[in-house]
DSSP file (Angstrom, degrees, kcal/mol; ACC not computed):
  #  RESIDUE AA STRUCTURE BP1 BP2  ACC     N-H-->O    O-->H-N    N-H-->O    O-->H-N    TCO  KAPPA ALPHA  PHI   PSI    X-CA   Y-CA   Z-CA
    1    1 A L              0   0    0      0, 0.0     0, 0.0     0, 0.0     0, 0.0   0.000 360.0 360.0 360.0  12.1    0.6  -52.2    7.1
    2    2 A G        -     0   0    0      2,-0.0     2,-0.1     0, 0.0     0, 0.0  -0.776 360.0 -45.5 144.9 173.6    0.9  -48.6    6.1
    3    3 A P        -     0   0    0      0, 0.0     2,-0.4     0, 0.0     0, 0.0  -0.446  47.8-153.6 -72.4 144.0    3.3  -45.8    5.9
    4    4 A T        -     0   0    0     -2,-0.1     2,-0.2     0, 0.0    -2,-0.0  -0.968  18.4-118.8-123.2 135.1    5.5  -45.1    8.8
    5    5 A M        -     0   0    0     -2,-0.4     5,-0.0     1,-0.1     0, 0.0  -0.468  31.4-106.5 -74.4 138.5    6.9  -41.7    9.6
    6    6 A D     >  -     0   0    0     -2,-0.2     4,-2.2     1,-0.1     5,-0.2  -0.356  26.0-128.3 -58.2 138.2   10.6  -41.3    9.7
    7    7 A P  H  > S+     0   0    0      0, 0.0     4,-2.4     0, 0.0     5,-0.2   0.881 108.7  53.5 -62.0 -37.3   11.8  -40.9   13.3
    8    8 A R  H  > S+     0   0    0      2,-0.2     4,-2.6     1,-0.2     5,-0.2   0.924 110.4  47.1 -62.1 -43.6   13.7  -37.7   12.5
    9    9 A V  H  > S+     0   0    0      2,-0.2     4,-1.9     1,-0.2    -1,-0.2   0.892 110.5  53.0 -69.0 -37.3   10.6  -36.1   10.9
   10   10 A A  H  X S+     0   0    0     -4,-2.2     4,-2.2     2,-0.2    -1,-0.2   0.904 111.3  46.5 -62.9 -43.7    8.5  -37.2   13.9
   11   11 A Y  H  X S+     0   0    0     -4,-2.4     4,-2.1     1,-0.2    -2,-0.2   0.919 109.9  51.9 -65.2 -40.7   11.0  -35.5   16.2
   12   12 A D  H  X S+     0   0    0     -4,-2.6     4,-1.2     1,-0.2    -1,-0.2   0.871 110.6  49.4 -64.1 -35.4   11.1  -32.4   14.2
   13   13 A I  H >X S+     0   0    0     -4,-1.9     4,-1.8    -5,-0.2     3,-0.6   0.945 110.2  49.7 -66.6 -46.2    7.3  -32.2   14.2
   14   14 A I  H 3< S+     0   0    0     -4,-2.2    -2,-0.2     1,-0.2    -1,-0.2   0.879 108.2  55.0 -59.2 -39.0    7.2  -32.7   18.0
   15   15 A Q  H 3< S+     0   0    0     -4,-2.1    -1,-0.2     1,-0.2     4,-0.2   0.802 114.2  39.8 -62.6 -31.9    9.8  -30.0   18.5
   16   16 A R  H X< S+     0   0    0     -4,-1.2     3,-0.7    -3,-0.6     4,-0.3   0.666  94.9  78.4 -95.5 -21.2    7.7  -27.4   16.5
   17   17 A L  G >< S+     0   0    0     -4,-1.8     3,-1.1     1,-0.2     4,-0.5   0.825  82.2  64.0 -65.5 -35.6    4.2  -28.1   17.6
   18   18 A P  G 3  S+     0   0    0      0, 0.0    -1,-0.2     0, 0.0     3,-0.2   0.829 114.5  33.0 -62.4 -29.2    4.4  -26.3   21.0
   19   19 A H  G <> S+     0   0    0     -3,-0.7     4,-2.0    -4,-0.2     3,-0.2   0.278  86.0 104.1-104.4   7.8    4.9  -22.9   19.3
   20   20 A L  H <> S+     0   0    0     -3,-1.1     4,-2.7    -4,-0.3     5,-0.2   0.893  79.5  52.8 -61.9 -42.1    2.9  -23.4   16.2
   21   21 A A  H  > S+     0   0    0     -4,-0.5     4,-2.0     1,-0.2    -1,-0.2   0.871 108.9  50.2 -60.6 -34.6    0.0  -21.2   17.5
   22   22 A L  H  > S+     0   0    0     -3,-0.2     4,-2.1     2,-0.2    -1,-0.2   0.913 113.0  47.1 -70.9 -38.6    2.4  -18.3   18.2
   23   23 A R  H  X S+     0   0    0     -4,-2.0     4,-2.3     1,-0.2    -2,-0.2   0.914 111.3  49.9 -64.0 -42.5    3.9  -18.6   14.7
   24   24 A M  H  X S+     0   0    0     -4,-2.7     4,-2.3     2,-0.2    -1,-0.2   0.886 109.8  51.2 -66.1 -39.1    0.5  -18.8   13.0
   25   25 A R  H  X S+     0   0    0     -4,-2.0     4,-2.7     1,-0.2    -1,-0.2   0.937 113.6  44.9 -63.2 -45.6   -0.7  -15.7   14.9
   26   26 A E  H  X S+     0   0    0     -4,-2.1     4,-2.4     1,-0.2     5,-0.3   0.857 110.3  55.2 -68.0 -35.2    2.4  -13.7   13.8
   27   27 A H  H  X S+     0   0    0     -4,-2.3     4,-2.0     2,-0.2    -1,-0.2   0.934 112.4  41.6 -58.9 -52.3    2.1  -15.0   10.3
   28   28 A G  H  X S+     0   0    0     -4,-2.3     4,-2.0    39,-0.2    41,-0.3   0.902 115.3  50.5 -64.9 -44.4   -1.5  -13.7   10.0
   29   29 A A  H  X S+     0   0    0     -4,-2.7     4,-1.9     1,-0.2    -2,-0.2   0.945 111.6  47.6 -61.9 -48.1   -0.8  -10.3   11.8
   30   30 A R  H  X S+     0   0    0     -4,-2.4     4,-2.8     1,-0.2     5,-0.2   0.924 110.5  52.0 -54.6 -49.1    2.2   -9.6    9.6
   31   31 A A  H  X S+     0   0    0     -4,-2.0     4,-2.8    -5,-0.3     5,-0.2   0.888 109.6  50.3 -61.0 -37.2    0.2  -10.5    6.4
   32   32 A M  H  X S+     0   0    0     -4,-2.0     4,-2.1     2,-0.2    -1,-0.2   0.905 111.6  46.7 -64.7 -43.4   -2.5   -8.1    7.4
   33   33 A I  H  X S+     0   0    0     -4,-1.9     4,-2.2     2,-0.2    -2,-0.2   0.904 114.7  47.2 -67.2 -43.5   -0.2   -5.3    8.0
   34   34 A I  H  X S+     0   0    0     -4,-2.8     4,-2.6     2,-0.2    -2,-0.2   0.940 111.4  49.0 -59.9 -52.0    1.6   -5.9    4.9
   35   35 A A  H  X S+     0   0    0     -4,-2.8     4,-2.6    -5,-0.2    -2,-0.2   0.889 110.9  51.7 -55.4 -43.2   -1.5   -6.1    2.8
   36   36 A S  H  X S+     0   0    0     -4,-2.1     4,-2.9    -5,-0.2    -1,-0.2   0.922 110.0  49.5 -59.3 -47.4   -2.8   -2.9    4.3
   37   37 A K  H  X S+     0   0    0     -4,-2.2     4,-1.6     2,-0.2    -2,-0.2   0.915 111.7  47.8 -62.7 -43.3    0.5   -1.1    3.5
   38   38 A L  H  X>S+     0   0    0     -4,-2.6     5,-2.4     1,-0.2     4,-0.8   0.932 111.9  49.5 -66.6 -41.8    0.4   -2.3   -0.1
   39   39 A L  H ><5S+     0   0    0     -4,-2.6     3,-1.3     1,-0.2    -2,-0.2   0.931 109.7  52.1 -57.5 -49.4   -3.3   -1.3   -0.4
   40   40 A E  H 3<5S+     0   0    0     -4,-2.9    -1,-0.2     1,-0.3    -2,-0.2   0.834 108.0  53.4 -57.0 -32.9   -2.4    2.2    1.0
   41   41 A M  H 3<5S-     0   0    0     -4,-1.6    -1,-0.3    -5,-0.2    -2,-0.2   0.685 120.2-110.3 -79.1 -15.6    0.3    2.5   -1.6
   42   42 A G  T <<5 +     0   0    0     -3,-1.3   122,-3.4    -4,-0.8     2,-0.3   0.716  66.2 148.8  92.5  25.6   -2.1    1.8   -4.4
   43   43 A V  B   < -A  163   0A   0     -5,-2.4     2,-1.8   120,-0.2    -1,-0.3  -0.696  58.9-110.3 -88.6 146.1   -0.7   -1.7   -5.2
   44   44 A N        +     0   0    0    118,-0.6    32,-2.6    32,-0.4     2,-0.4  -0.529  56.5 165.2 -75.6  80.7   -3.1   -4.3   -6.6
   45   45 A V  E     -B   75   0B   0     -2,-1.8     2,-0.5    30,-0.2    30,-0.2  -0.787  26.6-159.3-101.8 142.4   -3.2   -6.6   -3.5
   46   46 A T  E     +B   74   0B   0     28,-2.3    28,-2.2    -2,-0.4    -2,-0.0  -0.980  25.5 148.5-120.4 132.6   -5.5   -9.3   -2.7
   47   47 A Y    >   -     0   0    0     -2,-0.5     3,-2.0    26,-0.2     6,-0.2  -0.929  46.9-131.5-157.6 130.1   -5.9  -10.5    0.9
   48   48 A P  T 3  S+     0   0    0      0, 0.0    11,-0.1     0, 0.0    12,-0.1   0.652 105.2  62.3 -68.2 -10.7   -9.1  -11.9    2.6
   49   49 A G  T 3  S+     0   0    0     20,-0.1    21,-0.0    21,-0.1   -17,-0.0   0.510  85.1  90.2 -88.8  -4.7   -8.6   -9.6    5.6
   50   50 A L  S X  S-     0   0    0     -3,-2.0     3,-2.9     1,-0.1     6,-0.2  -0.765  80.5-131.8 -91.8 134.2   -8.9   -6.4    3.5
   51   51 A P  T 3  S+     0   0    0      0, 0.0     5,-0.1     0, 0.0     6,-0.1   0.671 105.7  66.6 -56.0 -15.7  -12.5   -5.0    3.1
   52   52 A T  T 3  S+     0   0    0     -5,-0.1    -3,-0.0     4,-0.1    -2,-0.0   0.561  76.1 105.5 -85.4  -4.1  -11.7   -4.8   -0.7
   53   53 A H  S X  S-     0   0    0     -3,-2.9     3,-1.8    -6,-0.2     4,-0.3  -0.568  77.1-131.5 -74.0 137.8  -11.6   -8.5   -1.0
   54   54 A P  T 3  S+     0   0    0      0, 0.0     3,-0.2     0, 0.0    -1,-0.1   0.719 106.3  37.8 -61.4 -21.3  -14.7   -9.9   -2.6
   55   55 A Q  T 3> S+     0   0    0      1,-0.1     4,-2.9     2,-0.1     5,-0.3   0.020  77.6 121.6-113.4  22.5  -15.2  -12.5    0.1
   56   56 A Y  H <> S+     0   0    0     -3,-1.8     4,-2.5     1,-0.2     5,-0.2   0.915  76.1  49.5 -55.8 -43.7  -14.1  -10.4    3.1
   57   57 A H  H  > S+     0   0    0     -4,-0.3     4,-1.6     1,-0.2    -1,-0.2   0.916 111.4  47.5 -66.6 -38.9  -17.5  -10.8    4.8
   58   58 A L  H  > S+     0   0    0      2,-0.2     4,-1.7     1,-0.2    -1,-0.2   0.922 113.7  48.6 -63.4 -44.3  -17.5  -14.6    4.4
   59   59 A A  H  X S+     0   0    0     -4,-2.9     4,-0.8     1,-0.2    -2,-0.2   0.853 109.0  55.1 -66.7 -32.3  -13.8  -14.8    5.7
   60   60 A S  H  < S+     0   0    0     -4,-2.5     3,-0.3    -5,-0.3    -1,-0.2   0.862 107.5  47.6 -67.3 -31.7  -14.7  -12.6    8.6
   61   61 A R  H  < S+     0   0    0     -4,-1.6    -2,-0.2     1,-0.2    -1,-0.2   0.841 118.1  41.8 -74.8 -30.5  -17.5  -15.0    9.6
   62   62 A L  H  < S+     0   0    0     -4,-1.7    -1,-0.2    -5,-0.1    -2,-0.2   0.481  87.1 122.1 -91.9  -3.2  -15.2  -18.0    9.3
   63   63 A I     <  -     0   0    0     -4,-0.8     2,-0.9    -3,-0.3     6,-0.1  -0.235  63.9-128.8 -67.4 149.3  -12.1  -16.6   10.9
   64   64 A N    >   -     0   0    0      4,-0.5     3,-2.4     1,-0.0     4,-0.4  -0.880  38.2-117.7 -93.1 103.6  -10.5  -18.2   13.9
   65   65 A E  T 3  S+     0   0    0     -2,-0.9    -1,-0.0     1,-0.3     0, 0.0  -0.091  94.4  23.5 -45.7 133.9  -10.2  -15.3   16.3
   66   66 A G  T 3  S+     0   0    0    -41,-0.1    -1,-0.3   -38,-0.0   -38,-0.1   0.161 110.2  73.3  98.8 -21.2   -6.7  -14.5   17.2
   67   67 A Y  S X  S-     0   0    0     -3,-2.4     3,-0.7     1,-0.3   -39,-0.2   0.487  86.3-145.2-109.6  -3.2   -5.1  -16.0   14.2
   68   68 A G  T 3   -     0   0    0     -4,-0.4    -4,-0.5     1,-0.2    -1,-0.3  -0.318  44.4 -49.3  79.3-160.4   -6.1  -13.4   11.5
   69   69 A Y  T 3  S-     0   0    0      1,-0.4     3,-0.3   -41,-0.3    -1,-0.2   0.024  92.6 -89.4-102.6  21.1   -6.9  -14.1    7.9
   70   70 A G    <   -     0   0    0     -3,-0.7    -1,-0.4     1,-0.1   -38,-0.1  -0.202  37.2 -88.9  92.4 171.4   -3.9  -16.3    7.2
   71   71 A G  S    S+     0   0    0     -3,-0.1    69,-2.8   -40,-0.1     2,-0.4   0.155  88.5  94.4-109.4  16.8   -0.5  -15.4    6.0
   72   72 A V  E     + C   0 139B   0     -3,-0.3     2,-0.3    67,-0.2    67,-0.2  -0.901  41.5 160.2-112.2 140.0   -0.8  -15.6    2.2
   73   73 A L  E     - C   0 138B   0     65,-2.2    65,-3.0    -2,-0.4     2,-0.3  -0.946  25.3-134.1-144.8 162.9   -1.5  -12.6    0.0
   74   74 A T  E     -BC  46 137B   0    -28,-2.2   -28,-2.3    -2,-0.3     2,-0.4  -0.949   4.9-159.4-126.4 153.6   -1.0  -11.8   -3.7
   75   75 A I  E     -BC  45 136B   0     61,-2.5    61,-3.1    -2,-0.3     2,-0.9  -0.997  14.7-147.8-123.3 122.5    0.3   -8.8   -5.6
   76   76 A D  E     + C   0 135B   0    -32,-2.6   -32,-0.4    -2,-0.4    59,-0.2  -0.812  22.0 172.8-102.5 110.2   -0.8   -8.5   -9.2
   77   77 A C        -     0   0    0     57,-2.8     2,-1.2    -2,-0.9    -1,-0.2   0.584  37.6-139.8 -87.8 -11.4    2.1   -6.9  -11.3
   78   78 A F  S    S+     0   0    0     -3,-0.1     2,-0.4     4,-0.1    56,-0.3  -0.152  77.7  65.6  81.6 -40.2   -0.1   -7.7  -14.4
   79   79 A K  S  > S-     0   0    0     -2,-1.2     4,-2.2    55,-0.3     5,-0.2  -0.923  78.7-134.2-118.6 141.5    3.0   -8.7  -16.5
   80   80 A R  H  > S+     0   0    0     -2,-0.4     4,-3.4     1,-0.2     5,-0.3   0.907 106.7  54.6 -50.4 -46.9    5.3  -11.7  -15.9
   81   81 A E  H  > S+     0   0    0      1,-0.2     4,-2.4     2,-0.2    -1,-0.2   0.938 109.1  47.7 -61.3 -45.1    8.4   -9.5  -16.4
   82   82 A K  H  > S+     0   0    0      2,-0.2     4,-2.7     1,-0.2    -1,-0.2   0.897 112.4  49.6 -61.6 -40.5    7.3   -7.1  -13.7
   83   83 A A  H  X S+     0   0    0     -4,-2.2     4,-2.3     1,-0.2    -2,-0.2   0.895 112.0  48.0 -64.0 -40.8    6.5  -10.0  -11.3
   84   84 A E  H  X S+     0   0    0     -4,-3.4     4,-2.3     2,-0.2    -2,-0.2   0.875 111.3  51.3 -66.5 -36.0    9.9  -11.5  -12.0
   85   85 A D  H  X S+     0   0    0     -4,-2.4     4,-2.8    -5,-0.3     5,-0.3   0.938 110.8  48.6 -59.5 -50.3   11.5   -8.1  -11.4
   86   86 A L  H  X S+     0   0    0     -4,-2.7     4,-2.8     1,-0.2    -2,-0.2   0.928 113.2  45.5 -56.8 -47.2    9.7   -7.8   -8.1
   87   87 A M  H  X S+     0   0    0     -4,-2.3     4,-2.3     2,-0.2     5,-0.3   0.884 112.8  50.9 -66.6 -39.6   10.6  -11.2   -6.9
   88   88 A R  H  X>S+     0   0    0     -4,-2.3     4,-3.1     2,-0.2     5,-0.6   0.925 113.0  45.3 -61.7 -43.1   14.3  -10.8   -8.0
   89   89 A I  I  X>S+     0   0    0     -4,-2.8     5,-2.3     1,-0.2     4,-1.5   0.941 113.4  49.9 -69.7 -44.8   14.6   -7.5   -6.2
   90   90 A L  I  <5S+     0   0    0     -4,-2.8     6,-3.4    -5,-0.3     7,-0.7   0.875 121.5  35.3 -59.5 -38.0   12.9   -8.8   -3.0
   91   91 A Q  I  <5S+     0   0    0     -4,-2.3     4,-0.3     4,-0.2    -2,-0.2   0.947 129.9  25.2 -77.7 -55.0   15.1  -11.8   -3.0
   92   92 A N  I  <5S+     0   0    0     -4,-3.1    -3,-0.2    -5,-0.3    -2,-0.1   0.784 132.1  29.4 -95.3 -28.2   18.5  -10.7   -4.2
   93   93 A E  I  <<S+     0   0    0     -4,-1.5    -3,-0.2    -5,-0.6    -4,-0.1   0.834 130.9  28.4 -96.4 -44.5   18.6   -6.9   -3.4
   94   94 A E  S   <S-     0   0    0     -5,-2.3    -3,-0.2    -6,-0.2    -4,-0.2   0.612  85.4-137.7 -96.5 -18.0   16.4   -6.6   -0.3
   95   95 A N        +     0   0    0     -6,-0.4    -4,-0.2    -4,-0.3    -5,-0.1   0.900  56.2 141.0  54.7  38.8   16.7  -10.0    1.3
   96   96 A F        -     0   0    0     -6,-3.4    12,-0.4     1,-0.2     2,-0.3   0.751  66.9 -50.0 -84.0 -25.9   13.1   -9.9    1.9
   97   97 A G        -     0   0    0     -7,-0.7     2,-0.3   -10,-0.1    -1,-0.2  -0.952  63.1 -74.5 174.6-166.4   12.4  -13.7    1.2
   98   98 A F  E     -d  109   0B   0     10,-2.5    12,-2.6    -2,-0.3     2,-0.6  -0.915  30.6-120.1-124.5 140.2   13.0  -16.4   -1.2
   99   99 A I  E     +d  110   0B   0     -2,-0.3     2,-0.3    10,-0.2    12,-0.2  -0.726  59.1 136.8 -79.8 122.9   11.5  -17.3   -4.7
  100  100 A A        -     0   0    0     10,-2.5    16,-0.0    -2,-0.6    -2,-0.0  -0.976  60.4-130.3-160.0 158.5   10.0  -20.7   -4.1
  101  101 A V  S    S+     0   0    0     -2,-0.3    10,-0.1    10,-0.1     2,-0.1   0.469  80.0  95.9 -97.8  -0.9    6.7  -22.6   -5.0
  102  102 A S        -     0   0    0      8,-0.1    37,-0.2     1,-0.1    -2,-0.1  -0.339  56.9-159.0 -81.4 164.3    6.2  -23.7   -1.4
  103  103 A L        +     0   0    0      1,-0.1     2,-0.8    -2,-0.1     6,-0.1   0.578  69.8  75.5-110.8 -25.2    3.9  -22.1    1.2
  104  104 A G        +     0   0    0      4,-0.1     2,-0.3     2,-0.0    -1,-0.1  -0.807  59.4 106.8-106.3 104.2    5.3  -23.3    4.5
  105  105 A Y        -     0   0    0     -2,-0.8     4,-0.1    35,-0.1    37,-0.0  -0.939  68.5-116.3-162.0 165.0    8.5  -21.9    5.8
  106  106 A Y  S    S+     0   0    0     -2,-0.3    36,-3.4    35,-0.1    37,-0.7   0.619  98.7  60.0 -84.3 -15.3    9.5  -19.5    8.5
  107  107 A D  S    S-     0   0    0     34,-0.3   -10,-0.1    35,-0.2    -2,-0.1  -0.691 103.6 -81.5-105.4 162.4   10.8  -17.0    6.1
  108  108 A T        -     0   0    0    -12,-0.4   -10,-2.5    -2,-0.3     2,-0.4  -0.410  42.8-160.1 -64.6 136.1    8.9  -15.2    3.3
  109  109 A L  E     -dE  98 139B   0     30,-2.0    30,-2.5   -12,-0.2     2,-0.4  -0.941   4.5-165.1-120.5 143.5    8.4  -17.2    0.1
  110  110 A L  E     +dE  99 138B   0    -12,-2.6   -10,-2.5    -2,-0.4     2,-0.3  -0.966  12.1 165.3-128.6 137.4    7.5  -15.6   -3.3
  111  111 A S  E     - E   0 137B   0     26,-2.1    26,-3.7    -2,-0.4     2,-0.8  -0.986  35.3-137.3-152.1 150.0    6.2  -17.2   -6.5
  112  112 A C  E >>  - E   0 136B   0     -2,-0.3     3,-1.3    24,-0.2     4,-0.8  -0.900  23.0-160.2-104.9 103.2    4.6  -16.2   -9.7
  113  113 A S  G >4>S+     0   0    0     22,-0.8     5,-2.8    -2,-0.8     3,-0.8   0.829  83.0  59.7 -57.3 -40.9    2.0  -18.9  -10.1
  114  114 A S  G 345S+     0   0    0     21,-0.4    -1,-0.3    18,-0.4     7,-0.1   0.790 115.6  35.3 -63.3 -27.1    1.4  -18.5  -13.9
  115  115 A S  G <45S+     0   0    0     -3,-1.3    -1,-0.2    18,-0.1    -2,-0.2   0.385 131.1  23.2-107.2  -0.4    5.1  -19.4  -14.6
  116  116 A S  T X<5S+     0   0    0     -4,-0.8     3,-1.2    -3,-0.8     4,-0.3   0.483 127.6  19.0-124.9 -85.6    5.6  -21.9  -11.8
  117  117 A T  T 3 5S+     0   0    0      1,-0.3     3,-0.2     2,-0.1    -3,-0.1   0.746 137.5  34.1 -70.6 -22.7    2.9  -24.0  -10.0
  118  118 A S  T > <S+     0   0    0     -5,-2.8     3,-2.2    -6,-0.2    -1,-0.3   0.223  80.6 114.4-110.9  12.6    0.4  -23.3  -12.9
  119  119 A S  T <  S+     0   0    0     -3,-1.2    -2,-0.1     1,-0.3    -1,-0.1   0.771  70.5  61.8 -54.2 -29.8    2.8  -23.3  -15.8
  120  120 A E  T 3  S+     0   0    0     -4,-0.3    -1,-0.3    -3,-0.2    -2,-0.1   0.645  84.3  90.5 -72.9 -14.3    1.3  -26.4  -17.3
  121  121 A V  S <  S-     0   0    0     -3,-2.2     5,-0.1    -7,-0.1    -3,-0.1  -0.748  89.9-114.2 -84.1 127.2   -2.0  -24.7  -17.7
  122  122 A P    >>  -     0   0    0      0, 0.0     4,-2.3     0, 0.0     3,-1.2  -0.247  24.4-115.1 -60.8 145.7   -2.1  -23.0  -21.2
  123  123 A P  H 3> S+     0   0    0      0, 0.0     4,-2.2     0, 0.0     5,-0.2   0.815 114.9  57.4 -51.5 -36.6   -2.2  -19.2  -21.1
  124  124 A E  H 3> S+     0   0    0      1,-0.2     4,-1.7     2,-0.2     5,-0.1   0.859 109.3  45.2 -63.2 -33.5   -5.7  -19.0  -22.6
  125  125 A D  H <> S+     0   0    0     -3,-1.2     4,-2.3     2,-0.2    -1,-0.2   0.867 110.7  54.6 -75.4 -37.2   -7.0  -21.2  -19.7
  126  126 A Q  H  <>S+     0   0    0     -4,-2.3     5,-3.3     1,-0.2     4,-0.3   0.895 108.4  49.0 -60.3 -37.2   -5.1  -19.1  -17.2
  127  127 A Y  H ><5S+     0   0    0     -4,-2.2     3,-1.1     3,-0.2    -1,-0.2   0.900 109.6  52.7 -64.4 -44.8   -6.8  -16.1  -18.6
  128  128 A K  H 3<5S+     0   0    0     -4,-1.7    -2,-0.2     1,-0.2    -1,-0.2   0.887 110.6  45.6 -60.8 -39.0  -10.2  -17.9  -18.3
  129  129 A I  T 3<5S-     0   0    0     -4,-2.3    -1,-0.2     2,-0.1    -2,-0.2   0.420 119.9-108.6 -88.2   2.1   -9.8  -18.7  -14.7
  130  130 A G  T < 5 +     0   0    0     -3,-1.1     2,-0.9    -4,-0.3    -3,-0.2   0.712  64.6 152.6  82.6  23.9   -8.5  -15.1  -13.9
  131  131 A L      < -     0   0    0     -5,-3.3    -1,-0.2    -6,-0.2    -2,-0.1  -0.772  36.1-146.8 -87.7 107.4   -4.9  -16.1  -13.3
  132  132 A S    >   -     0   0    0     -2,-0.9     3,-1.6     1,-0.1   -18,-0.4  -0.473  13.7-130.0 -71.7 140.5   -2.9  -12.9  -14.2
  133  133 A P  T 3  S+     0   0    0      0, 0.0   -54,-0.2     0, 0.0    -1,-0.1   0.668 109.2  49.0 -63.1 -12.9    0.6  -13.6  -15.7
  134  134 A G  T 3  S+     0   0    0    -56,-0.3   -57,-2.8   -51,-0.1     2,-0.5   0.152  76.4 133.2-111.7  20.4    2.0  -11.2  -13.2
  135  135 A L  E <   -C   76   0B   0     -3,-1.6   -22,-0.8   -59,-0.2     2,-0.5  -0.588  37.8-163.6 -77.0 121.2    0.4  -12.6  -10.1
  136  136 A V  E     -CE  75 112B   0    -61,-3.1   -61,-2.5    -2,-0.5     2,-0.5  -0.920   6.6-151.2-110.5 125.2    3.0  -12.9   -7.3
  137  137 A R  E     -CE  74 111B   0    -26,-3.7   -26,-2.1    -2,-0.5     2,-0.5  -0.842  12.6-164.5 -93.2 129.7    1.9  -15.2   -4.4
  138  138 A V  E     -CE  73 110B   0    -65,-3.0   -65,-2.2    -2,-0.5     2,-0.7  -0.976  13.8-166.3-120.7 117.5    3.6  -14.1   -1.0
  139  139 A S  E     -CE  72 109B   0    -30,-2.5   -30,-2.0    -2,-0.5   -67,-0.2  -0.910  31.3-131.8 -99.2 106.5    3.6  -16.4    2.0
  140  140 A V        -     0   0    0    -69,-2.8  -109,-0.1    -2,-0.7   -35,-0.1  -0.354  24.0-154.9 -70.0 127.9    4.6  -13.9    4.8
  141  141 A G        -     0   0    0     -2,-0.2   -34,-0.3     2,-0.1   -35,-0.1  -0.274  19.9-121.6 -93.8-178.0    7.4  -15.2    7.0
  142  142 A L  S    S+     0   0    0    -36,-3.4   -35,-0.2    -2,-0.1     4,-0.1   0.475  70.4 106.5-103.0 -10.6    8.5  -14.4   10.5
  143  143 A T        +     0   0    0    -37,-0.7    -2,-0.1   -47,-0.1   -35,-0.1  -0.333  65.7  15.0 -80.4 155.9   12.0  -13.2   10.1
  144  144 A G  S    S-     0   0    0     -2,-0.1     2,-0.2     4,-0.1   -48,-0.0   0.237  99.1 -55.7  73.0 165.2   13.3   -9.7   10.4
  145  145 A S     >  -     0   0    0      1,-0.1     4,-2.5     4,-0.0     5,-0.1  -0.515  43.2-129.1 -77.7 149.0   11.6   -6.7   11.9
  146  146 A L  H  > S+     0   0    0      1,-0.2     4,-1.9     2,-0.2     5,-0.2   0.853 109.3  55.3 -68.0 -34.7    8.2   -5.9   10.5
  147  147 A A  H  > S+     0   0    0      2,-0.2     4,-2.1     1,-0.2    -1,-0.2   0.913 109.7  46.6 -67.4 -39.7    9.3   -2.2   10.0
  148  148 A A  H  > S+     0   0    0      1,-0.2     4,-2.8     2,-0.2    -2,-0.2   0.929 111.5  51.7 -68.2 -43.5   12.4   -3.3    7.9
  149  149 A R  H  X S+     0   0    0     -4,-2.5     4,-2.5     2,-0.2    -2,-0.2   0.884 108.8  50.2 -60.7 -36.9   10.2   -5.6    5.9
  150  150 A L  H  X S+     0   0    0     -4,-1.9     4,-2.7     2,-0.2    -1,-0.2   0.924 111.7  48.0 -65.4 -48.6    7.7   -2.9    5.1
  151  151 A E  H  X S+     0   0    0     -4,-2.1     4,-2.5     2,-0.2    -2,-0.2   0.920 111.6  50.2 -62.8 -43.9   10.5   -0.6    4.0
  152  152 A Q  H  X S+     0   0    0     -4,-2.8     4,-2.1     1,-0.2    -2,-0.2   0.939 112.6  47.5 -60.1 -45.4   12.1   -3.4    1.8
  153  153 A L  H  X S+     0   0    0     -4,-2.5     4,-3.0     1,-0.2     5,-0.3   0.923 110.8  51.2 -59.8 -46.5    8.8   -4.0    0.2
  154  154 A E  H  X S+     0   0    0     -4,-2.7     4,-2.3     1,-0.2     5,-0.2   0.917 110.0  48.1 -59.7 -45.0    8.1   -0.5   -0.4
  155  155 A R  H  X S+     0   0    0     -4,-2.5     4,-2.2     2,-0.2    -1,-0.2   0.901 113.6  48.0 -58.9 -41.5   11.5    0.2   -2.1
  156  156 A A  H  X S+     0   0    0     -4,-2.1     4,-2.3    -5,-0.2     5,-0.2   0.929 112.2  48.9 -71.6 -42.4   11.0   -2.9   -4.4
  157  157 A V  H  X>S+     0   0    0     -4,-3.0     4,-1.6     1,-0.2     5,-1.5   0.923 113.3  47.3 -58.3 -44.1    7.4   -1.9   -5.4
  158  158 A M  H  <5S+     0   0    0     -4,-2.3    -1,-0.2    -5,-0.3    -2,-0.2   0.877 111.3  51.9 -66.4 -37.5    8.5    1.6   -6.2
  159  159 A K  H  <5S+     0   0    0     -4,-2.2    -1,-0.2     1,-0.2    -2,-0.2   0.891 113.5  42.2 -67.6 -36.9   11.5    0.3   -8.2
  160  160 A V  H  <5S-     0   0    0     -4,-2.3    -1,-0.2    -5,-0.1    -2,-0.2   0.695 106.8-131.5 -82.3 -19.7    9.3   -2.0  -10.3
  161  161 A G  T  <5 +     0   0    0     -4,-1.6    -3,-0.2    -5,-0.2    -4,-0.1   0.962  56.6 141.3  72.5  56.1    6.6    0.7  -10.7
  162  162 A I      < +     0   0    0     -5,-1.5  -118,-0.6     2,-0.1     2,-0.5   0.209  28.1 117.8-113.6  19.4    3.6   -1.3   -9.8
  163  163 A V  B     -A   43   0A   0     -6,-0.3  -120,-0.2  -120,-0.1  -121,-0.1  -0.735  53.4-149.2 -87.4 129.2    1.7    1.4   -7.9
  164  164 A S        -     0   0    0   -122,-3.4    -2,-0.1    -2,-0.5    -1,-0.0  -0.376  17.2-131.1 -95.9 174.7   -1.5    2.3   -9.6
  165  165 A S        +     0   0    0     -2,-0.1    -1,-0.1     2,-0.1     3,-0.1   0.227  63.8 128.6-110.2  18.7   -3.2    5.7   -9.5
  166  166 A R        -     0   0    0   -124,-0.3     2,-0.1     1,-0.1    -2,-0.1  -0.427  68.0-100.4 -71.3 149.9   -6.6    4.1   -8.6
  167  167 A P        -     0   0    0      0, 0.0    -1,-0.1     0, 0.0    -2,-0.1  -0.420  35.1-115.2 -70.9 144.7   -8.3    5.7   -5.6
  168  168 A L              0   0    0      1,-0.1  -128,-0.1    -2,-0.1  -129,-0.0  -0.478 360.0 360.0 -75.2 149.4   -8.1    3.9   -2.3
  169  169 A P              0   0    0      0, 0.0    -1,-0.1     0, 0.0  -130,-0.0   0.519 360.0 360.0 -70.0 360.0  -11.4    2.5   -0.8
C-alpha cells in the first residue's frame, strides 16, 4: 500500500532529530563567517547572507531568525582546472572536507557543478544559465574548529590564486 521505511533508517532519523536545530544553526553561522572571510579576501563568493548577493534583501525578509541564511555557498574560480585544484587541496592537503555531489553531511562537502551534477548540460547551455565552469559549491560542515577551517581555506585559496583585485564593497 505504499513504501515502508527501513527500520534502521527510521531509527537513525529518530536519533538525529533532537539536535537537528542545533546543527542547522551552526551550519548557517559557519557559512556566514566563511563567506564573509572569503569576501574580505577578495574571493568571488556568493552567499545569500552577504549584502553583495543580488537577492540579499529578499533572503533577509524570508530568513528564519536564528538559523542564518543556510549552509551552502559558492566560490567561483572561473576555470575548471582552478576549481579542481582548490577542491583537491582542500580535501587532500588541508583535510577541510570531501569532494562529493551531496549537500547533506556533517562534514564539509565540495563539488564543481559544471563537471559533476550539471555535466550533462552542454557547455553552451551552462554559459547561457550563468554556470561558470569553475564554480565550486561548498556545503559547510560542523567538524573542526572554525578558526582552523578558516586558516585551511585561506591557505588553499592563496595557493590556487583565486583572490581578485576588485575593491571590497
